[in-house]
N, C-alpha and C positions, 0 to 999 in steps of 0.2 A: 503495500499499500505505498505512496507513493504522496508522502506530504509536500505544499507546495507554498514555502516561506517566504517572501522579499522582505526588502530591509524597509519597506514602508511601512511592513508591519508590529516593526520594531520602534523606528522611529520615523518619523515623517513632519510635516510642514514646522520646523524647529525654528523657533522668533523668539530674540529677546526685547521684552518692553518691559520700562524700568528696571532693570537690571535682573528680570526675571527668567530664565529660559522657561518656554511650553513648547509643549508638541504636541501629537496627537498621537502616535505610536505606545505600544504598551510600555517600553524603557522610558518613555518622555513622561507618560501619566504617573509610573511610581517612582522615579526621579523626582517630580515634583511633590510628591506626597514626601519623600527619602530626606529632600531637601530644607521642608518645614520642620522636620523633625528633630534632621541636625542643627539648623540655625535655633530652634528654639534651645536646645541643649548648652549650645554656645551661648546662648544668652543668656539663660541661669548660670552660667557658669562651671556647670558641670563639665563641659571641652574645655580645654585650654590649651593656648600655641599650639606644640605642633600636632597635638593628640587629634586637633579638628584634620588634617589633613591626614594622617592613620584611618580615624573614621570613615572619612569621605569617600577616601578611594578603597576602605571593604568595604563600603555602601554599597559603592560603585560598579565594584565587579559582581556584588552578589544579586546586583539588581539586574547586570546585564543579563546573567548566568538566568536568573528567575523570569527575566521578559522573555527569553528565548523556548525553555521550556515550559512557558504558558502557551504560546503559542505554538509550536510543535502537538501540546495536548489536548489546542484547540482544534488542530486541523484533522488529528485523527480522529478526535469525538464525534466529528464533521462526517471526515471519512465510514465509521463504524455505523455511523445514522442512518447514510446514506447505505449501506450495506444491507442494513436491516430492514430497510424500507425496499428493497430487490431481492432480498428474499424471501418475505412477506407476500410483495407481490404475484410472486411467480408462484406462492403458496398457494396464492387465493387462487391464480388464472386456472393454475389446475384441479382444481375442482369441477368435476362435473355440473355444468349450467352456472357456471359462473357470467356475469356480464359484467363491459369495460364497468358502467354505472358501476355496479358494488364491489369493482376494484377500487375503482376511485375513492368512493365513499370511505373503504377500509382504513387506505393508505391517507385520507385525510385524518381519520379519527386518530391514527396513531402521530402524524404530525401534531393534531392539538395538543394530543396529549404531552408529548415532547414538549411542545411551548408553553404547558403551563407548572412544567417541573422546576 
């Protein structure tokens, strides 16, 4: 099962506005939260001096790794759902007397149940 992930899934539309970096990718969103947390701890005096760089680098490495893992897992889940839908459709179609309308209704029900989870 091939997983198609592009750099845009991880980081895209990166902008700096008022010295705040934002973006639309998974990494960008997670780093926005991490940056706010690190800044808060720095401002409270819990992170000082060179510890800031150490904490920031460690956080960035973890966020990059977790962003990629999130994207891979999301794509794998989508592929598994598609595979289950195809398998279900083939099983329903193999039932004697089943119609395309029944097949479509069954698949629609499955999709609706997945969407509500």
